[in-house]
C-alpha positions in Angstrom: 128.2 104.7 123.4 128.3 107.9 121.3 125.3 110.1 120.9 123.4 109.5 117.2 124.7 113.1 116.4 128.1 111.8 116.3 127.2 108.8 113.9 128.9 108.9 110.5 126.6 109.3 107.5 127.4 106.4 105.1 124.6 106.4 102.7 122.7 108.7 100.6 118.7 108.9 100.8 117.0 106.2 98.9 116.9 106.9 95.2 112.9 107.3 94.4 113.4 105.6 91.1 115.8 102.7 92.4 114.5 99.4 91.6 117.6 97.3 92.6 116.8 94.5 95.3 119.0 94.9 98.6 117.2 91.7 100.2 114.1 90.2 98.4 114.7 88.0 95.2 113.1 89.2 92.1 110.2 86.7 92.9 109.9 88.0 96.5 110.1 91.5 95.6 107.2 90.8 92.9 105.0 89.0 95.5 105.4 91.3 98.3 104.6 94.1 96.1 101.4 92.4 94.8 100.5 91.8 98.5 101.1 95.4 99.5 98.8 96.5 96.5 96.0 94.5 98.1 96.7 95.9 101.3 96.4 99.7 100.2 95.0 99.1 96.8 94.9 101.4 93.9 91.4 103.3 93.2 90.8 106.8 92.7 93.7 107.4 94.8 97.3 106.1 94.4 97.8 102.8 96.4 100.9 101.1 97.9 102.2 99.9 94.4 102.5 103.8 93.6 104.2 104.5 96.8 106.6 101.8 96.2 105.8 100.5 99.5 108.0 97.3 98.5 111.2 99.1 98.1 110.8 100.5 101.9 110.3 97.2 103.1 113.1 95.8 101.0 115.4 98.4 102.5 114.2 98.0 105.9 114.9 94.2 105.8 118.5 94.6 104.3 120.3 95.3 107.4 121.5 98.2 109.6 122.3 100.7 106.5 118.6 101.9 106.1 117.4 102.2 109.7 118.2 105.5 111.1 117.9 108.6 108.6 120.2 111.7 109.3 118.4 114.6 111.2 119.3 116.7 108.0 118.0 114.3 105.4 121.4 114.0 103.9 121.4 110.1 104.2 121.7 107.2 106.7 123.6 107.0 109.9 126.1 104.0 110.5 125.0 101.8 113.6 128.0 100.1 115.5 128.4 98.2 118.6 125.9 96.3 120.5 123.2 98.4 119.0 124.3 97.0 115.5 124.2 93.4 116.8 120.6 93.7 118.4 119.3 95.1 115.2 121.0 92.3 113.0 119.3 89.8 115.2 115.9 91.4 114.8 116.2 92.0 111.1 117.1 88.3 110.7 114.1 87.4 112.4 111.9 89.6 110.2 113.8 88.2 106.9 112.9 84.8 107.9 109.2 85.8 108.4 109.1 87.3 105.2 110.8 84.8 103.3 108.5 82.0 105.1 105.5 84.3 104.5 106.0 84.4 100.6 106.4 80.5 100.5 103.2 80.3 102.3 101.4 82.8 99.9 102.7 80.5 97.1 101.5 77.5 98.6 98.1 78.5 99.4 97.8 80.1 95.9 99.2 76.9 94.2 96.8 74.7 96.3 93.8 77.0 95.7 94.2 78.2 92.1 97.1 76.2 90.5 99.7 79.5 90.3 102.0 81.6 92.3 100.4 84.5 94.1 101.8 87.1 91.8 99.8 85.5 88.8 96.5 85.5 90.6 93.6 88.1 89.9 92.8 90.7 92.7 90.2 88.7 93.9 92.0 85.4 94.1 94.8 87.3 96.0 92.3 88.6 98.4 91.2 85.0 99.0 94.7 84.0 99.7 95.5 87.0 102.1 92.2 86.1 103.9 93.4 82.5 104.4 96.9 83.6 105.5 95.6 86.4 107.8 92.7 84.1 109.5 90.4 87.2 109.1 88.0 88.4 106.1 89.0 91.1 103.9 88.2 94.6 105.7 85.3 96.6 104.3 86.3 99.9 102.4 86.6 102.8 104.7 83.7 105.1 104.7 84.6 108.7 104.7 81.2 110.6 105.5 81.5 112.9 108.5 78.9 111.0 110.3 80.2 107.8 109.7 81.8 105.6 112.6 85.4 105.4 112.4 86.7 102.0 111.5 88.7 99.9 114.0 92.4 99.5 112.8 95.2 97.7 114.6 98.2 99.8 114.9 101.5 98.0 116.0 104.1 100.0 117.5 106.7 97.5 117.1 107.2 94.7 114.5 109.0 92.1 116.9 107.3 88.8 116.9 104.6 89.8 114.6 103.1 87.1 112.0 104.0 87.6 108.6 100.7 89.1 107.5 100.7 91.7 110.8 104.2 92.7 109.9 103.3 93.3 105.9 100.5 95.4 106.8 102.5 97.3 109.4 105.1 97.9 106.8 103.0 98.6 104.0 101.5 101.6 105.9 105.0 102.8 106.9 106.0 102.6 103.4 103.0 104.4 102.3 102.9 107.2 104.7 106.6 107.3 106.1 108.9 110.2 105.0 110.3 109.4 101.3 113.9 109.5 102.6 113.3 105.8 103.8 112.4 104.7 100.2 108.5 104.5 100.1 106.0 107.2 99.8 107.1 107.7 96.2 106.3 111.3 95.0 104.8 111.9 98.5 101.6 110.2 97.0 100.7 108.9 100.7 100.9 112.2 102.0 98.7 113.7 99.0 96.1 111.0 99.6 95.5 112.4 103.2 96.1 116.0 102.3 99.4 116.4 104.3 101.8 118.8 102.9 104.9 117.2 104.5 108.3 118.8 104.7 110.4 118.8 101.6 113.0 117.1 103.5 114.0 116.1 107.0 116.4 119.3 107.0 113.2 121.5 107.0 111.9 119.9 110.3 115.3 120.8 111.8 115.9 124.4 110.6 112.4 126.0 111.0 111.7 125.9 107.5 108.6 123.7 107.7 106.0 124.3 110.4 102.6 123.0 111.2 101.8 126.4 113.1 99.0 127.2 110.8 97.4 123.8 111.6 97.0 124.8 115.2 93.4 126.4 115.9 93.9 130.1 116.6 90.5 130.6 118.0 88.2 128.3 119.5 85.6 128.0 122.1 86.7 126.2 125.4 83.1 124.7 125.5 84.0 122.7 122.4 87.1 121.3 123.9 86.1 120.6 127.5 82.7 118.6 127.6 81.4 119.9 131.1 81.7 123.6 130.0 79.1 122.6 127.5 76.5 122.2 130.2 77.5 125.1 132.2 77.8 127.6 129.0 81.0 128.9 130.4 82.9 128.8 127.2 84.7 131.9 125.8 86.1 132.7 122.5 
């Protein structure tokens, strides 16, 4: 197997204004977009709708073409051989998970409110998502410094996840991931958390972008190592 450095670049980065559907039907796109907008809703900050997380999910589910971005940000690499075959099998499972999930959203919405999910109010959509997730809607995150951090389940892999868990994981990736993959439109996800981010992946490779300024330059070891706080042996 050749190294990724030798893989050809076959596609340009995702157009930040593209609305064409590569996997979803129009109805599936609208339904998933509405669901992502309840997972990361728009309030005083942009949400998943503004970040176009649905486009990231659509590209992710479309096959093997939008999986590995080239290191210089110029586009996407072509997979081949057994790796591509394994990826297609994995994506086929996720594709069915999403198609089945959209049908289930509409079924619950129809039984409960007599309309498709996308036609419901925000509160009604929340009700449907609670039903499909089997858990109550999370409370808003409190940002006060002395508040306990909420517990958030983060999945490193999406293999075998339920529709709702996969949707939550992919919504987060589409909101916070590098814009080259089709989400985080206008870098709104990064702006929300105050992350400047690189202008492109190329900047992370040639040294243009650095996080050096975010490292602590001066510190007290007693602040970092608990037992030193007792001995008072910290040094600036």
